[in-house]
C-alpha positions as CSV (number, residue, x, y, z in Angstrom):
1,X,0.0,0.0,0.0
2,X,2.9,2.4,0.9
3,X,4.5,1.7,-2.5
4,X,1.2,2.4,-4.1
5,X,1.1,5.8,-2.4
6,X,4.6,6.7,-3.5
7,X,3.8,5.6,-7.1
8,X,0.6,7.6,-7.2
9,X,0.4,10.6,-9.5
10,X,-1.0,12.8,-6.7
11,X,1.9,12.0,-4.4
12,X,4.6,12.6,-7.0
13,X,2.9,15.8,-8.2
14,X,2.5,17.0,-4.6
15,X,6.1,16.3,-3.8
16,X,7.3,18.1,-6.8
17,X,5.0,21.0,-6.0
18,X,6.3,21.1,-2.4
19,X,10.0,21.2,-3.6
20,X,9.2,23.9,-6.1
21,X,7.4,26.0,-3.3
22,X,10.4,25.6,-1.0
23,X,12.8,26.6,-3.8
24,X,10.7,29.6,-4.6
25,X,10.7,30.7,-0.9
26,X,14.5,30.2,-0.6
27,X,15.2,32.2,-3.8
28,X,12.8,34.9,-2.7
29,X,14.3,35.2,0.8
30,X,17.8,35.3,-0.6
31,X,16.9,38.0,-3.1
32,X,15.1,40.1,-0.5
33,X,17.9,39.8,2.0
34,X,20.6,40.6,-0.5
35,X,18.8,43.7,-1.8
36,X,17.5,44.9,1.6
37,X,20.8,44.3,3.4
38,X,22.7,46.2,0.8
39,X,20.3,49.1,1.2
40,X,20.5,49.0,5.0
41,X,24.3,48.8,5.0
42,X,24.5,51.6,2.4
43,X,22.2,53.7,4.5
44,X,24.3,53.1,7.6
45,X,27.5,54.0,5.8
46,X,26.0,57.2,4.5
47,X,24.8,58.0,8.0
48,X,28.3,57.4,9.5
49,X,29.9,59.4,6.8
50,X,27.6,62.4,7.4
51,X,28.2,62.0,11.2
52,X,32.0,61.8,10.6
53,X,32.0,65.0,8.5
54,X,30.3,66.8,11.3
55,X,32.7,65.5,13.9
56,X,35.8,66.3,11.7
57,X,34.5,69.9,11.3
58,X,34.1,70.2,15.0
59,X,37.5,68.6,15.7
60,X,39.3,71.0,13.4
61,X,37.7,73.9,15.2
62,X,38.4,72.6,18.7
63,X,42.1,71.6,18.1
64,X,42.8,74.7,16.0
65,X,41.8,76.8,18.9
66,X,43.5,74.6,21.4
67,X,46.8,73.7,19.8
68,X,48.2,73.8,23.3
69,X,45.7,71.0,24.2
70,X,48.6,69.1,25.9
71,X,48.5,71.9,28.5
72,X,44.7,72.3,28.4
73,X,43.2,68.9,27.9
74,X,40.3,69.8,30.1
75,X,39.1,72.5,27.7
76,X,39.3,70.1,24.7
77,X,37.3,67.5,26.6
78,X,34.6,70.0,27.6
79,X,34.2,71.1,24.0
80,X,34.1,67.5,22.7
81,X,31.3,66.3,25.1
82,X,29.2,69.2,23.9
83,X,29.0,67.7,20.4
84,X,25.4,66.7,19.8
85,X,24.7,63.0,19.6
86,X,28.2,61.9,20.3
87,X,28.4,58.8,22.6
88,X,31.5,57.1,23.7
89,X,34.7,58.3,22.0
90,X,38.5,58.2,22.3
91,X,41.3,60.4,21.0
92,X,44.6,58.7,20.1
93,X,48.0,60.0,19.1
94,X,49.8,58.5,16.1
95,X,51.7,56.3,18.6
96,X,48.5,54.9,20.1
97,X,48.4,56.9,23.3
98,X,45.0,57.6,24.6
99,X,45.0,61.3,25.6
100,X,41.3,61.4,26.5
101,X,38.0,59.6,26.1
102,X,34.3,60.2,26.8
103,X,34.8,59.3,30.4
104,X,37.5,61.9,31.1
105,X,41.1,62.7,30.7
106,X,43.6,60.0,30.3
107,X,47.3,59.7,31.1
108,X,49.7,56.9,30.3
109,X,46.9,54.9,28.6
110,X,47.5,53.1,25.4
111,X,45.5,51.5,22.6
112,X,45.1,47.7,22.5
113,X,46.8,45.8,19.7
114,X,43.6,45.6,17.8
115,X,42.9,49.3,18.2
116,X,46.5,50.1,17.2
117,X,46.0,48.2,14.0
118,X,42.9,50.2,13.2
119,X,44.8,53.4,14.0
120,X,47.6,52.5,11.6
121,X,45.0,51.5,9.0
122,X,43.3,54.9,9.0
123,X,46.6,56.8,9.1
124,X,47.9,54.7,6.1
125,X,44.7,55.3,4.1
126,X,45.0,59.0,4.7
127,X,48.6,59.0,3.6
128,X,48.1,56.9,0.4
129,X,44.4,57.3,-0.5
130,X,43.5,60.6,1.1
131,X,40.7,58.9,3.1
132,X,40.2,60.0,6.7
133,X,37.7,57.3,7.8
134,X,37.8,53.6,8.6
135,X,34.7,51.7,9.9
136,X,34.7,48.5,11.9
137,X,31.6,46.5,12.8
138,X,31.9,45.3,16.4
139,X,28.8,43.6,17.6
140,X,25.9,46.0,17.5
141,X,28.1,49.0,17.2
142,X,30.0,50.5,14.3
143,X,33.4,51.7,15.4
144,X,34.5,54.7,13.3
145,X,38.1,55.9,13.2
146,X,38.8,59.4,11.9
147,X,42.2,60.9,11.3
148,X,42.7,64.6,12.0
149,X,45.4,67.2,12.9
150,X,46.2,67.3,16.6
151,X,48.8,69.9,15.8
152,X,50.2,71.3,12.6
153,X,52.9,68.6,12.7
154,X,51.1,65.8,14.4
155,X,48.1,63.6,13.4
156,X,45.7,62.1,15.8
157,X,42.8,59.6,15.5
158,X,39.4,60.1,16.9
159,X,37.3,57.0,17.5
160,X,33.6,57.0,18.3
161,X,30.9,54.4,18.4
162,X,27.9,54.6,16.0
163,X,24.9,52.7,17.4
164,X,23.5,50.0,15.0
165,X,20.1,50.0,16.7
166,X,18.6,51.3,13.4
167,X,20.0,48.4,11.5
168,X,18.5,46.0,14.1
169,X,15.1,47.6,13.7
170,X,15.5,47.4,9.9
171,X,16.4,43.8,10.1
172,X,13.5,43.1,12.4
173,X,11.2,44.7,9.9
174,X,12.9,42.7,7.1
175,X,12.3,39.4,9.0
176,X,8.6,40.4,9.4
177,X,8.3,41.1,5.7
178,X,9.9,37.8,4.8
179,X,7.7,35.9,7.1
180,X,4.5,37.6,5.8
181,X,5.5,37.0,2.1
182,X,6.6,33.4,2.8
183,X,3.2,32.8,4.5
184,X,1.5,34.3,1.5
185,X,3.5,32.1,-0.9
186,X,2.5,29.0,1.2
187,X,-1.1,30.0,1.3
188,X,-1.3,30.8,-2.5
189,X,0.6,27.6,-3.5
190,X,-1.5,25.6,-1.0
191,X,-4.6,27.0,-2.6
192,X,-3.4,26.1,-6.1
193,X,-2.5,22.6,-4.8
194,X,-6.0,22.2,-3.3
195,X,-7.6,23.4,-6.5
196,X,-5.6,20.9,-8.5
197,X,-6.6,18.1,-6.1
198,X,-10.3,19.0,-6.2
199,X,-10.4,19.7,-10.0
200,X,-8.0,17.0,-11.3
201,X,-6.8,14.3,-8.9
202,X,-10.1,13.7,-7.1
203,X,-12.1,13.3,-10.4
204,X,-9.4,11.0,-11.7
205,X,-9.7,8.9,-8.5
206,X,-13.5,8.7,-9.0
207,X,-13.1,7.5,-12.5
208,X,-10.5,4.9,-11.5
209,X,-12.9,3.6,-8.9
210,X,-15.7,3.6,-11.5
211,X,-13.5,1.7,-13.9
212,X,-12.8,-1.0,-11.3
213,X,-16.5,-1.2,-10.5
214,X,-17.2,-1.8,-14.2
215,X,-14.5,-4.5,-14.2
216,X,-16.4,-6.3,-11.4
217,X,-19.5,-6.4,-13.6
218,X,-21.5,-3.4,-12.4
219,X,-22.3,-1.6,-15.7
220,X,-24.7,0.9,-14.1
221,X,-22.0,3.0,-12.5
222,X,-21.7,6.7,-13.6
223,X,-19.2,9.3,-12.5
224,X,-20.9,12.4,-11.0
225,X,-18.5,15.0,-12.4
226,X,-19.8,18.2,-13.8
227,X,-17.0,20.5,-14.9
228,X,-16.8,22.8,-18.0
229,X,-13.3,21.7,-18.8
230,X,-11.3,18.8,-20.2
231,X,-11.9,16.8,-17.0
232,X,-15.7,17.3,-17.5
233,X,-15.4,16.2,-21.1
234,X,-13.5,13.2,-20.0
235,X,-16.1,12.3,-17.4
236,X,-18.9,12.8,-20.1
237,X,-17.0,10.5,-22.5
238,X,-16.5,8.0,-19.7
239,X,-20.3,7.9,-18.9
240,X,-21.0,7.6,-22.7
241,X,-18.6,4.8,-22.9
242,X,-20.2,3.1,-20.0
243,X,-23.6,3.5,-21.7
244,X,-22.2,2.0,-24.9
245,X,-20.7,-0.9,-22.9
246,X,-24.1,-1.5,-21.2
247,X,-25.8,-1.5,-24.6
248,X,-23.3,-3.9,-26.1
249,X,-23.6,-6.1,-23.1
250,X,-27.4,-6.1,-23.4
251,X,-27.0,-6.9,-27.1
252,X,-24.5,-9.6,-26.4
253,X,-26.9,-11.3,-24.0
254,X,-29.1,-12.0,-27.0
255,X,-26.3,-12.6,-29.5
256,X,-25.9,-15.9,-31.4
257,X,-23.1,-17.9,-29.7
258,X,-21.7,-19.1,-33.0
259,X,-21.6,-16.0,-35.2
260,X,-21.7,-13.4,-32.4
261,X,-24.4,-11.5,-34.4
262,X,-27.4,-10.1,-32.6
263,X,-30.1,-12.6,-32.0
264,X,-33.9,-12.7,-32.1
265,X,-34.6,-10.1,-29.4
266,X,-32.3,-7.5,-30.9
267,X,-33.7,-8.2,-34.4
268,X,-37.3,-7.7,-33.3
269,X,-36.3,-4.5,-31.4
270,X,-34.5,-3.1,-34.5
271,X,-37.6,-3.7,-36.7
272,X,-39.9,-2.1,-34.2
273,X,-37.6,0.9,-33.8
274,X,-37.6,1.5,-37.5
275,X,-41.4,1.1,-37.7
276,X,-41.7,3.6,-34.8
277,X,-39.4,6.1,-36.5
278,X,-41.3,5.9,-39.8
279,X,-38.3,4.8,-41.8
280,X,-38.7,3.3,-45.3
281,X,-36.8,0.0,-45.0
282,X,-36.7,-3.6,-46.1
283,X,-36.1,-6.8,-44.1
284,X,-34.2,-9.6,-45.9
285,X,-34.9,-13.1,-44.4
286,X,-32.1,-15.4,-45.6
287,X,-32.2,-19.2,-45.5
288,X,-29.6,-21.7,-46.8
289,X,-30.9,-24.3,-49.3
290,X,-29.8,-27.9,-48.9
291,X,-28.0,-27.2,-45.7
292,X,-29.4,-30.3,-43.9
293,X,-28.1,-32.6,-46.6
294,X,-24.7,-31.0,-46.4
295,X,-24.6,-31.4,-42.6
296,X,-25.7,-35.1,-42.9
297,X,-22.7,-35.8,-45.3
298,X,-20.0,-33.5,-44.0
299,X,-20.9,-33.2,-40.3
300,X,-21.9,-30.4,-38.0
301,X,-18.4,-29.0,-37.7
302,X,-18.2,-28.3,-41.4
303,X,-21.8,-27.0,-41.2
304,X,-20.7,-24.4,-38.6
305,X,-17.9,-23.3,-40.9
306,X,-20.5,-22.7,-43.6
307,X,-22.6,-20.6,-41.1
308,X,-19.5,-18.5,-40.3
309,X,-18.9,-18.1,-44.0
310,X,-22.4,-16.7,-44.5
311,X,-21.7,-14.3,-41.6
312,X,-18.4,-13.2,-43.3
313,X,-20.1,-12.6,-46.6
314,X,-22.8,-10.5,-45.0
315,X,-20.3,-8.3,-43.1
316,X,-18.0,-7.9,-46.2
317,X,-21.0,-6.9,-48.3
318,X,-22.0,-4.3,-45.6
319,X,-18.5,-2.7,-46.0
320,X,-19.4,-1.9,-49.7
321,X,-22.1,0.5,-48.4
322,X,-20.4,2.9,-46.0
323,X,-22.4,5.5,-44.1
324,X,-25.6,3.5,-44.4
325,X,-27.8,2.0,-41.7
326,X,-27.5,-1.8,-42.2
327,X,-28.3,-4.2,-39.4
328,X,-27.3,-7.8,-39.6
329,X,-28.8,-10.4,-37.3
330,X,-28.7,-14.2,-36.8
331,X,-31.9,-16.0,-35.8
332,X,-30.1,-19.3,-35.4
333,X,-29.1,-22.2,-37.5
334,X,-28.9,-21.2,-41.1
335,X,-31.4,-18.3,-40.8
336,X,-30.1,-14.7,-41.1
337,X,-31.9,-11.4,-41.1
338,X,-30.8,-8.1,-42.6
339,X,-32.6,-4.8,-41.9
340,X,-31.6,-2.2,-44.5
341,X,-32.7,1.1,-46.1
342,X,-35.1,0.2,-48.9
343,X,-33.2,2.2,-51.5
344,X,-30.1,-0.1,-51.3
345,X,-31.4,-3.5,-50.5
346,X,-31.2,-4.9,-54.1
347,X,-27.6,-3.8,-54.5
348,X,-26.8,-5.3,-51.2
349,X,-28.5,-8.6,-52.0
350,X,-26.8,-8.9,-55.4
351,X,-23.4,-8.2,-53.8
352,X,-24.0,-10.8,-51.1
353,X,-25.3,-13.5,-53.5
354,X,-22.2,-13.0,-55.7
355,X,-19.8,-13.4,-52.8
356,X,-21.7,-16.4,-51.5
357,X,-21.9,-18.3,-54.8
358,X,-18.3,-17.7,-55.5
359,X,-17.1,-19.0,-52.1
360,X,-19.5,-21.8,-51.2
361,X,-17.7,-24.3,-53.5
362,X,-14.6,-24.3,-51.2
363,X,-16.6,-26.3,-48.5
364,X,-17.1,-29.3,-50.8
365,X,-14.6,-31.9,-51.8
366,X,-13.2,-31.9,-55.3
367,X,-15.6,-34.6,-56.7
368,X,-18.8,-33.0,-55.3
369,X,-17.7,-29.5,-56.4
370,X,-17.0,-30.9,-59.9
371,X,-20.3,-32.8,-60.1
372,X,-22.3,-29.8,-58.7
373,X,-24.2,-32.0,-56.3
374,X,-23.8,-34.4,-53.3
375,X,-25.4,-37.7,-52.6
376,X,-27.2,-37.9,-49.2
377,X,-30.5,-39.0,-47.7
378,X,-33.8,-37.2,-47.7
379,X,-35.8,-36.6,-44.5
380,X,-37.6,-39.9,-45.2
381,X,-34.2,-41.7,-45.4
382,X,-34.3,-42.2,-49.2
383,X,-30.9,-41.7,-51.1
384,X,-31.0,-38.6,-53.3
385,X,-28.9,-36.1,-55.1
386,X,-28.8,-32.5,-53.7
387,X,-27.4,-29.5,-55.5
388,X,-24.7,-27.4,-54.0
389,X,-26.0,-25.0,-51.3
390,X,-27.6,-21.8,-52.4
391,X,-29.3,-18.9,-50.6
392,X,-32.9,-17.9,-50.6
393,X,-33.9,-14.4,-49.6
394,X,-37.4,-13.3,-48.7
395,X,-37.7,-9.5,-48.9
396,X,-40.5,-7.7,-46.9
397,X,-40.7,-3.9,-46.8
398,X,-43.1,-1.2,-45.6
399,X,-43.1,0.4,-49.1
400,X,-46.1,-1.4,-50.4
401,X,-47.7,-2.4,-47.1
402,X,-48.0,-0.6,-43.7
403,X,-46.9,-2.6,-40.6
404,X,-47.3,-1.8,-37.0
405,X,-45.3,-4.6,-35.4
406,X,-42.4,-6.9,-36.2
407,X,-44.7,-10.0,-35.9
408,X,-46.6,-8.8,-39.0
409,X,-43.3,-8.7,-41.1
410,X,-42.3,-12.1,-39.8
411,X,-45.6,-13.6,-41.0
412,X,-45.3,-12.0,-44.4
413,X,-41.6,-13.2,-44.7
414,X,-42.6,-16.8,-43.9
415,X,-45.0,-16.7,-46.8
416,X,-42.4,-15.2,-49.2
417,X,-39.7,-17.6,-48.0
418,X,-41.6,-20.6,-49.5
419,X,-41.7,-18.8,-52.8
420,X,-38.0,-18.0,-52.7
421,X,-36.9,-21.6,-51.8
422,X,-38.8,-22.9,-54.8
423,X,-36.1,-21.5,-57.1
424,X,-33.0,-23.7,-57.8
425,X,-30.2,-21.1,-57.5
426,X,-29.5,-18.3,-55.1
427,X,-32.2,-15.7,-55.5
428,X,-34.5,-13.2,-53.7
429,X,-38.2,-12.5,-53.9
430,X,-39.8,-9.2,-52.8
431,X,-43.2,-9.1,-51.3
432,X,-45.1,-6.6,-53.5
433,X,-48.5,-7.1,-52.0
434,X,-50.3,-4.0,-50.7
435,X,-52.7,-3.6,-47.9
């Protein structure tokens, strides 16, 4: 059962749909993060650059006024802490000495190894690239290093922390956006998946169950699917096919077991249907002449071969009249019935008789075929000679006489059959009697 689930079209399609949905979500998230993070970082860098320009301007004024800052560090510190929005900061010499920071004046304090590398980096960039700023992301803060002139002959480095709280808020919003859009993708794709299941897979399962029910012999099953699409057309075709199978099954129940042609019940129904429809048609009642004598000499197995040969001749003759309504039935034994449009019955009868007469010789041995007769016994047991088999056709139509029921045609055909069998060779006789 588990293997059947894995092999089902619904499971494989659903799995493929799930993988595609996940890939779509991953690609979307990557694209959003890449674009938004670039914008956030760029915005933060611009903000830090603007802040750095303001600080550099302030530093130039402060240290220009206080070139004797070594003697008056307190005045420099008081001016620095007045800068708007400035949090923690440090001022370094080129050698890495910390001369003051946001907490007060410093003496004999030096930069750490990491800070010293950052100081050298900003001083090197200024010397070779003319850039006065280096930024280092440390946790949630952006450490900014600025080079400036402590004195006309000495450079210093000002370091301050730029809070990354804004970036955190932007990232939080970004996570919320990604979550909402991901949820929308899941809901939309889930809706499509549900739609496909309801409109495609569920109807297919119904038709599979109906097919299995038909296999079990229940031909009355129908699929209750009403959709104005290809699935609806398939369901309609399925129901029509089921109706056709039921019709063929009903016809087969009355079919002749030897020839497979429709039997008496279907023949009578065909005649009554045409009478009810008011069609102009003819009924050809066919009977083999001298068939009993042939059976007595050659046996019933050969007789069955002759019956099948007659059936073959009738079907091949029908093929010469495409797009016409020709019904061929087998009452039993050597009696056949053809219900045909009146306008073409003579051409059909001539075609059939020609085929029959040309082929019937093959069922005799060489001597009998050469002689043109066989020696057998009559119904009274008397030896006699019988000609080769021929076909007698009694033709009854509603052209000259009106009929209301198939039984009336059968009675008229029985009367005409005696007249047709009175002739020596294959022939047909039409009932021309009126009411």
